[in-house]
C-alpha positions, 0 to 999 in steps of 0.5 A: 505569518510565518513561511516555514521555509524561504522560496530558494531554499529548495529549487522547485519550478512551477506553483510558488504560491504560498498555502496555509497550514489548514489541518491539525495533520498537516502540523503534526506531520511537519512536527514529527518530520523536524523532531525525526530528522533532528532539524533544528533550524525547524524545530527552532521555528515550530518548537511551543512555548514549553519546548515540548510540542509544537506551537499552534501553525493554524492559529499563528498562520504558518504558510508552506510551498506545495513542493517544499512541503512534498519533498520535506516530508519525503526527505530520508533520516540519515543518521549515523550510528554511535559507534563502529561497534553498534554499526557492526551490531545493528549490521548483524542483527539484520542479517540474522533476521534476514536469515529467519525471514528470507525463506517464508517471505518469498517460498511460503508467501509468509506476512510479519507484523512490523513490529513484531520485527522490531521487537526481534530487533531490538532483542539482538541488539540487547543481546550483543551490548548496543544500550538504549534498543527501546529508542530503535523504531519500527521506521528504522527497521523498515528503511533497512529491510527495503534497502536490503530487499532492493533489487534493480531499483525494485523493492522484493518486499511491500509495506503495507499500512494498517489502521489501529496496528502494526504496518504489514511485512510481505512478499511484494508478488503476494495477492490481496486474497492470500494476504488477507486470509494469511493476516487472519491466521496470524492475528489468530496465532499472535498476542495482541501485543506484537501487532500493536501500532507504535504510537509515536511511530507514523505511517509515511506517506511513502509507504502508503504510495509504495503500497498503493503502486504495487496493488496497483501495477499488479492488478493492471498486469492481471488485466493485460495477461487475461485481455490477452488471454481473451483475445487469444481463445477468440482468435481460435474459436473464429478460425474454428468456425470458419473451418466448420459447416454454415453457421446457425440461423439467426433466432427471430425476434420473438423468440428473443429473450426477455430484455430483464433477462438479458441484464442478469446474464450480462451480469453474471458475465461480467462477474465471471471476467473480473479477476478478484483482485479488481473486485475485492479491491473496488469493494473494498474501495466503495464499500465497508466491507470487512476483509474476509473474503469467501469461498470463491475468493471474493468480500460478501457485499450485498445485491446492490453493492456487488452490481456497482462493483460490476459496473465500476470493474467493467470500466476499469477494464476497459480504460486499462486493458480494453476489454470488450463486455458486449 
């Protein structure tokens, strides 16, 4: 049994219990991170007999502290460029790239494949005499772009991981529906090589967290704004009724609508009030719906799945914004 970190290596309070490395995904994450950080101390522990691959950490009963693992996998790579001349060229390449994508990103709502931007960045470096440009990775470019677009602790861009192909870069203000529409358009015009996944670049936990966070916050703000608008409309309606003539008489019980019809109407009302962003987000979460949306801005699901999505949406709206449904 081998501990990846000594208990005093990272000073964290909380659970100090040791966990086994139980999956090869976890093993590969540590191996890739150690290589990116050029962490020789860690690599000596986990390097296999041939020196080029990771040892079998599951079979060797490697253990770790949860907090230490989380800290290690989210550490930033601080890598100095080889020469001051190279540093100038890297900065110039970023300036050139930003000058091209800045206006489309924020004025037109454009999206870009990270690998296509990386290739453009490499091309600039190659044309200006920088050696070994193919060693420059997508994640390094993403880190540069995030630093450039960070304002007061908030990043103006969002990096959206995709399974099986390159991640996307877009404005943090772009909604999900527009993003999917533009992605479809981009794939129709781009060469397949432009959005191939970079096989030795992993989707980092940070990217997934940021993408999920931005989506959740955007939907939350949308629901809260909707609730405020509904409260204002309800207040106006009540004021109008109070100043009008006496209200209509209550309908006799014998003339009330059939319960099944009331249920159908309630689903129609919920569907009207649930935003497309929330509907699509929940639909993709619980079904295998495709990324395409219809003319109404929503993904296509079966009637049963539609009701499941609406039921979940009611709970979310009630919890997030206190929206009433009856």
